[in-house]
N, CA, C and O atoms as CSV, one atom per row, in Angstrom:
chain,resi,resn,atom,element,x,y,z
A,1,MET,N,N,-25.276,13.089,-4.892
A,1,MET,CA,C,-24.490,11.894,-5.104
A,1,MET,C,C,-23.203,11.822,-4.370
A,1,MET,O,O,-22.601,10.780,-4.113
A,2,ALA,N,N,-22.848,12.993,-4.066
A,2,ALA,CA,C,-21.445,13.011,-3.343
A,2,ALA,C,C,-21.477,12.500,-1.901
A,2,ALA,O,O,-20.512,12.055,-1.280
A,3,GLN,N,N,-22.748,12.632,-1.458
A,3,GLN,CA,C,-23.192,12.371,-0.014
A,3,GLN,C,C,-23.098,10.769,0.005
A,3,GLN,O,O,-22.635,10.237,1.014
A,4,LEU,N,N,-23.480,10.063,-0.967
A,4,LEU,CA,C,-23.576,8.671,-1.236
A,4,LEU,C,C,-22.141,7.864,-1.419
A,4,LEU,O,O,-22.020,6.651,-1.246
A,5,ASN,N,N,-21.025,8.809,-1.822
A,5,ASN,CA,C,-19.784,8.350,-2.304
A,5,ASN,C,C,-20.030,7.405,-3.573
A,5,ASN,O,O,-19.526,6.283,-3.633
A,6,TYR,N,N,-20.800,7.908,-4.530
A,6,TYR,CA,C,-21.222,7.158,-5.613
A,6,TYR,C,C,-20.057,7.201,-6.591
A,6,TYR,O,O,-19.559,8.288,-6.884
A,7,ILE,N,N,-19.577,5.999,-7.136
A,7,ILE,CA,C,-18.596,6.066,-8.294
A,7,ILE,C,C,-19.163,5.368,-9.436
A,7,ILE,O,O,-19.440,4.172,-9.352
A,8,PRO,N,N,-19.364,6.073,-10.553
A,8,PRO,CA,C,-19.987,5.453,-11.698
A,8,PRO,C,C,-19.154,4.264,-12.115
A,8,PRO,O,O,-17.934,4.261,-11.952
A,9,ASN,N,N,-19.885,3.140,-12.715
A,9,ASN,CA,C,-19.308,1.947,-12.987
A,9,ASN,C,C,-19.515,2.006,-14.427
A,9,ASN,O,O,-20.649,1.991,-14.906
A,10,ARG,N,N,-18.145,2.092,-15.343
A,10,ARG,CA,C,-18.290,1.976,-16.650
A,10,ARG,C,C,-19.104,0.595,-17.177
A,10,ARG,O,O,-20.135,0.654,-17.846
A,11,VAL,N,N,-18.561,-0.449,-16.824
A,11,VAL,CA,C,-19.201,-1.719,-17.253
A,11,VAL,C,C,-20.989,-1.606,-17.103
A,11,VAL,O,O,-21.700,-1.936,-18.053
A,12,ALA,N,N,-21.470,-1.192,-16.031
A,12,ALA,CA,C,-22.709,-0.939,-15.881
A,12,ALA,C,C,-23.351,0.048,-16.791
A,12,ALA,O,O,-24.481,-0.162,-17.232
A,13,GLN,N,N,-22.768,0.964,-17.045
A,13,GLN,CA,C,-23.053,2.187,-17.921
A,13,GLN,C,C,-23.405,1.607,-19.425
A,13,GLN,O,O,-24.432,1.824,-20.068
A,14,GLN,N,N,-22.241,0.789,-19.814
A,14,GLN,CA,C,-22.229,0.100,-21.087
A,14,GLN,C,C,-23.438,-0.733,-21.205
A,14,GLN,O,O,-24.149,-0.611,-22.202
A,15,LEU,N,N,-23.743,-1.604,-20.231
A,15,LEU,CA,C,-24.810,-2.542,-20.198
A,15,LEU,C,C,-26.133,-1.857,-20.415
A,15,LEU,O,O,-26.941,-2.159,-21.293
A,16,ALA,N,N,-26.278,-0.813,-19.437
A,16,ALA,CA,C,-27.478,-0.233,-19.567
A,16,ALA,C,C,-27.717,0.723,-20.873
A,16,ALA,O,O,-28.851,1.024,-21.246
A,17,GLY,N,N,-26.645,1.123,-21.462
A,17,GLY,CA,C,-26.712,1.866,-22.968
A,17,GLY,C,C,-26.713,0.944,-24.056
A,17,GLY,O,O,-26.853,1.379,-25.199
A,18,LYS,N,N,-26.554,-0.457,-23.810
A,18,LYS,CA,C,-26.695,-1.452,-24.878
A,18,LYS,C,C,-25.416,-1.253,-25.821
A,18,LYS,O,O,-25.462,-1.641,-26.989
A,19,GLN,N,N,-24.226,-0.617,-25.271
A,19,GLN,CA,C,-22.982,-0.439,-25.905
A,19,GLN,C,C,-21.782,-1.224,-25.308
A,19,GLN,O,O,-21.610,-1.231,-24.089
A,20,SER,N,N,-21.161,-1.719,-25.940
A,20,SER,CA,C,-20.114,-2.267,-25.308
A,20,SER,C,C,-18.703,-2.223,-26.373
A,20,SER,O,O,-18.810,-2.241,-27.600
A,21,LEU,N,N,-17.459,-2.166,-25.676
A,21,LEU,CA,C,-16.268,-2.049,-26.563
A,21,LEU,C,C,-15.533,-3.533,-26.276
A,21,LEU,O,O,-14.352,-3.704,-26.578
A,22,LEU,N,N,-16.217,-4.418,-25.763
A,22,LEU,CA,C,-15.586,-5.656,-25.530
A,22,LEU,C,C,-15.793,-6.751,-26.495
A,22,LEU,O,O,-16.882,-6.831,-27.063
A,23,ILE,N,N,-14.959,-7.509,-26.709
A,23,ILE,CA,C,-15.351,-8.920,-27.593
A,23,ILE,C,C,-15.210,-10.259,-26.878
A,23,ILE,O,O,-14.188,-10.540,-26.251
A,24,GLY,N,N,-16.166,-11.013,-26.976
A,24,GLY,CA,C,-16.061,-12.233,-26.340
A,24,GLY,C,C,-15.591,-13.317,-27.246
A,24,GLY,O,O,-16.025,-13.397,-28.395
A,25,VAL,N,N,-14.635,-14.233,-26.718
A,25,VAL,CA,C,-14.221,-15.301,-27.462
A,25,VAL,C,C,-14.419,-16.631,-26.521
A,25,VAL,O,O,-13.860,-16.736,-25.429
A,26,ALA,N,N,-15.281,-17.634,-27.073
A,26,ALA,CA,C,-15.470,-18.967,-26.401
A,26,ALA,C,C,-14.915,-20.038,-27.264
A,26,ALA,O,O,-15.307,-20.105,-28.429
A,27,THR,N,N,-14.017,-20.905,-26.799
A,27,THR,CA,C,-13.620,-21.924,-27.594
A,27,THR,C,C,-12.925,-23.105,-26.615
A,27,THR,O,O,-12.381,-22.837,-25.544
A,28,SER,N,N,-13.035,-24.369,-27.139
A,28,SER,CA,C,-12.462,-25.311,-26.412
A,28,SER,C,C,-11.062,-25.430,-26.440
A,28,SER,O,O,-10.473,-25.904,-25.468
A,29,SER,N,N,-10.419,-25.026,-27.515
A,29,SER,CA,C,-8.907,-25.137,-27.709
A,29,SER,C,C,-8.555,-23.939,-28.791
A,29,SER,O,O,-9.068,-23.808,-29.902
A,30,LEU,N,N,-7.672,-23.203,-28.258
A,30,LEU,CA,C,-7.174,-22.076,-29.185
A,30,LEU,C,C,-6.202,-22.747,-30.257
A,30,LEU,O,O,-5.833,-21.997,-31.160
A,31,ALA,N,N,-5.782,-23.935,-30.273
A,31,ALA,CA,C,-4.796,-24.192,-31.135
A,31,ALA,C,C,-5.601,-24.819,-32.499
A,31,ALA,O,O,-4.942,-25.208,-33.463
A,32,LEU,N,N,-6.958,-24.875,-32.490
A,32,LEU,CA,C,-7.653,-25.383,-33.605
A,32,LEU,C,C,-8.145,-24.389,-34.476
A,32,LEU,O,O,-8.691,-24.751,-35.518
A,33,HIS,N,N,-8.007,-22.894,-34.142
A,33,HIS,CA,C,-8.747,-21.952,-34.740
A,33,HIS,C,C,-7.788,-20.929,-35.304
A,33,HIS,O,O,-6.924,-20.404,-34.602
A,34,ALA,N,N,-7.966,-20.643,-36.653
A,34,ALA,CA,C,-6.934,-19.625,-37.285
A,34,ALA,C,C,-7.021,-18.363,-36.564
A,34,ALA,O,O,-5.981,-17.722,-36.414
A,35,PRO,N,N,-8.282,-17.852,-36.025
A,35,PRO,CA,C,-8.181,-16.348,-35.351
A,35,PRO,C,C,-7.446,-16.488,-33.871
A,35,PRO,O,O,-7.258,-15.475,-33.198
A,36,SER,N,N,-7.073,-17.696,-33.439
A,36,SER,CA,C,-6.482,-17.873,-32.398
A,36,SER,C,C,-5.036,-17.430,-32.212
A,36,SER,O,O,-4.481,-17.258,-31.126
A,37,GLN,N,N,-4.467,-17.258,-33.504
A,37,GLN,CA,C,-3.046,-16.616,-33.622
A,37,GLN,C,C,-3.111,-15.213,-33.298
A,37,GLN,O,O,-2.244,-14.594,-32.679
A,38,ILE,N,N,-4.202,-14.742,-33.758
A,38,ILE,CA,C,-4.181,-13.153,-33.265
A,38,ILE,C,C,-4.533,-12.969,-31.740
A,38,ILE,O,O,-3.958,-12.073,-31.122
A,39,VAL,N,N,-5.429,-13.756,-31.120
A,39,VAL,CA,C,-5.729,-13.754,-29.982
A,39,VAL,C,C,-4.565,-14.116,-29.015
A,39,VAL,O,O,-4.286,-13.446,-28.021
A,40,GLY,N,N,-3.878,-15.305,-29.429
A,40,GLY,CA,C,-2.794,-15.728,-28.688
A,40,GLY,C,C,-1.502,-15.186,-28.852
A,40,GLY,O,O,-0.543,-15.597,-28.198
A,41,GLY,N,N,-1.413,-14.138,-29.828
A,41,GLY,CA,C,-0.300,-13.553,-30.045
A,41,GLY,C,C,0.939,-14.400,-30.771
A,41,GLY,O,O,2.125,-14.077,-30.692
A,42,ASP,N,N,0.443,-15.494,-31.458
A,42,ASP,CA,C,1.311,-16.327,-32.259
A,42,ASP,C,C,1.714,-15.634,-33.725
A,42,ASP,O,O,2.449,-16.234,-34.510
C-alpha cells in the first residue's frame, strides 16, 4: 500500500461498511419546520 501512496477514505469506508455518522436534511424552506430551529441554530 505504501508504494501506491494509498490514503484511506473514511466516507468510502463508511459506505462499504453500511454505517454512517451523517444525517441528511432535505427541505424546500427551513422556516416552515420546527426542527429547523435546531439545524439553523435559532
